[in-house]
C-alpha positions in Angstrom: 126.9 65.4 67.1 124.0 63.1 67.9 125.2 63.0 71.5 125.2 66.8 71.7 121.6 66.8 70.4 120.5 64.3 73.1 122.4 65.9 75.9 121.2 69.4 75.2 117.6 68.1 74.9 117.8 66.4 78.3 119.4 69.5 79.9 116.6 71.6 78.4 113.8 69.4 79.8 115.4 69.2 83.3 115.9 73.0 83.3 112.4 73.7 82.0 111.0 71.5 84.8 112.9 73.4 87.5 112.6 76.9 85.9 110.3 78.2 88.7 112.4 77.0 91.6 113.5 79.8 93.8 117.1 79.9 95.0 118.0 80.5 98.6 120.2 83.5 97.7 117.6 85.6 96.0 118.1 89.3 96.9 114.8 90.8 98.2 114.3 94.5 97.8 113.6 96.7 100.9 110.3 97.8 99.3 108.9 94.4 100.2 109.2 95.1 103.9 105.8 96.6 104.0 102.1 95.6 104.2 99.8 96.3 101.3 98.3 99.8 101.6 94.5 99.9 101.4 92.4 103.0 101.7 88.6 103.4 101.2 87.6 105.1 98.0 84.6 106.9 96.7 85.3 106.1 93.1 82.0 105.5 91.2 81.1 102.4 89.3 82.4 102.4 85.7 82.1 100.3 82.6 84.7 98.7 80.4 84.5 96.5 77.4 86.9 93.5 76.6 86.4 91.1 73.7 83.0 92.6 73.0 81.7 91.9 76.6 80.7 94.8 78.8 81.7 94.8 82.5 80.6 96.9 85.4 83.4 97.6 87.9 82.8 98.9 91.4 86.0 100.2 93.1 86.0 99.7 96.9 89.5 100.6 98.1 92.7 102.2 96.6 95.3 99.4 96.8 99.1 99.4 96.6 100.8 96.0 96.7 104.5 95.2 96.6 105.5 91.5 96.7 107.5 88.6 95.4 105.7 86.3 92.9 105.6 82.7 94.2 103.1 81.3 91.6 100.8 82.6 88.9 98.2 81.6 86.4 97.5 83.5 83.2 94.0 83.3 81.9 92.5 83.1 78.5 88.7 83.8 78.4 88.3 81.1 75.8 88.9 78.3 78.3 87.6 76.8 81.5 85.2 78.6 83.8 86.4 82.0 82.5 84.7 81.0 79.2 81.6 79.8 81.0 81.3 83.0 82.9 82.3 85.2 79.9 85.2 86.6 81.9 87.9 88.2 79.7 88.6 91.0 82.2 90.6 88.8 84.6 93.9 88.6 82.9 96.1 86.8 85.5 96.1 85.5 89.0 99.3 86.3 90.8 100.2 84.9 94.2 102.7 87.0 96.1 104.5 87.2 99.5 106.0 90.1 101.4 107.7 91.1 104.7 108.7 88.0 106.8 107.7 85.5 104.1 109.9 87.3 101.6 112.9 88.0 103.9 112.9 85.2 106.5 110.9 82.2 105.3 113.0 79.6 103.3 110.8 79.8 100.2 112.7 77.1 98.3 111.5 74.6 100.9 107.8 75.4 100.2 105.8 74.5 97.1 103.4 77.1 95.7 100.9 76.6 92.8 97.8 78.3 91.4 94.6 76.5 90.7 92.0 78.0 88.4 91.1 80.6 91.1 93.2 79.7 94.1 96.8 79.9 95.4 98.1 76.8 97.3 101.1 76.1 99.4 102.5 73.0 101.0 105.6 71.6 102.5 106.8 68.6 104.5 109.4 70.8 106.2 108.1 71.7 109.7 110.6 74.4 110.3 109.7 76.1 107.0 106.0 75.9 107.7 106.3 77.3 111.2 108.2 80.3 109.8 105.5 80.9 107.1 102.9 83.6 107.8 99.6 83.0 106.0 98.6 86.7 106.3 101.7 87.7 104.3 100.5 85.9 101.2 97.8 86.9 98.8 96.3 85.6 95.6 95.3 88.5 93.4 92.8 88.3 90.5 94.1 91.0 88.2 91.7 93.0 86.0 92.5 95.3 83.1 91.2 96.4 79.7 94.5 98.1 78.7 96.8 96.1 76.3 100.0 97.6 77.8 99.1 96.5 81.3 97.9 93.1 80.0 101.3 92.5 78.3 103.2 93.3 81.5 101.0 91.0 83.6 101.3 88.1 81.1 105.1 88.5 81.3 105.4 88.1 85.1 107.2 85.0 86.3 108.0 83.3 89.7 110.6 85.2 91.6 109.8 88.6 90.1 109.4 91.4 92.6 106.5 93.6 91.6 104.4 96.6 92.5 100.7 96.8 91.6 98.5 99.8 92.2 94.8 100.0 91.5 91.4 99.4 93.2 90.2 96.4 95.1 86.9 96.0 93.2 83.9 93.9 92.6 82.7 93.4 89.0 80.1 91.8 86.9 79.1 91.3 83.3 75.8 91.4 81.4 75.4 87.6 81.5 75.1 87.6 85.3 78.7 86.6 86.2 80.1 88.4 89.1 83.0 88.4 91.6 83.7 90.2 94.8 87.0 90.8 96.6 88.6 90.2 99.9 89.4 93.3 101.9 91.7 91.7 104.5 94.8 89.5 104.4 93.6 87.4 107.3 90.7 85.5 105.7 91.0 82.0 104.3 89.2 79.7 101.9 86.7 80.5 99.2 86.5 84.3 98.6 89.8 85.1 100.3 91.4 86.5 97.1 92.0 90.1 96.3 90.4 91.3 93.0 92.3 94.3 91.7 91.5 96.5 88.8 95.0 97.4 87.9 95.9 101.0 87.1 99.7 100.7 87.4 102.1 97.7 87.4 105.8 97.4 87.3 108.4 94.7 87.7 110.8 96.1 90.3 113.3 93.3 89.8 113.2 90.4 87.4 114.3 87.0 88.6 116.8 84.9 86.8 118.0 81.5 88.1 120.6 79.1 86.9 117.8 76.9 85.7 116.3 79.5 83.5 119.7 80.4 82.1 120.4 76.8 81.5 117.0 76.3 79.8 117.7 79.1 77.2 121.3 78.0 76.6 120.4 74.4 76.2 117.6 75.2 73.8 119.9 77.2 71.6 122.5 74.4 71.6 119.8 71.8 70.9 118.5 73.7 67.9 121.9 74.5 66.4 123.2 71.0 66.9 120.0 69.6 65.4 120.4 71.8 62.3 124.0 70.8 62.0 123.2 67.1 62.4 120.8 67.1 59.5 122.8 69.3 57.3 126.2 67.6 57.8 127.4 64.9 55.5 126.2 61.4 56.6 129.8 60.3 57.6 129.9 63.1 60.2 126.9 61.7 62.0 
């Protein structure tokens, strides 16, 4: 029994480490074969309150984004620069790809990760990099004051295919913290992220890999074998 405990724990750790690896056979929905839709809006500035902090949000464009999540970072306003800035409105940052990057680029051969405010990508594979289009990737600062939307955003994982509708917006709080938004997918560097006040979000297709399945199965086996190990008579061990 002790061997089962050890083996299941090792499998769980390996699976957890690889849980966000994308497989080469992921099925991409036809809906991802389009650019984000952006239309100028005349929506007036409005106020929202989150965690007793008041924010002013200025919509700039109606925005409709369909993409495949390649990395993400969920935020807690109690930590890091979000705490310094008093920013509880920015729930998550989600980095997504679409069109050629989703259908043609060998995504498993690239590495994506989110910093505190950035989305990063690298690879040592020249062919994969040459097929990658930087203007078909975006890092999206997602804003909401609605618990239902917050819950969906916090549940997003790498490989999920999602649709987000809302407003590209700038926003600020009473403490002087403020953030703008990119309005093009062709810019780079600081300020090249889309800031979206989310009005609608849905996961079009959830992603499940062999690593994630293995992670959950091995965790169950580990816990059950651990319980049996400590409850069984000493001679069984």
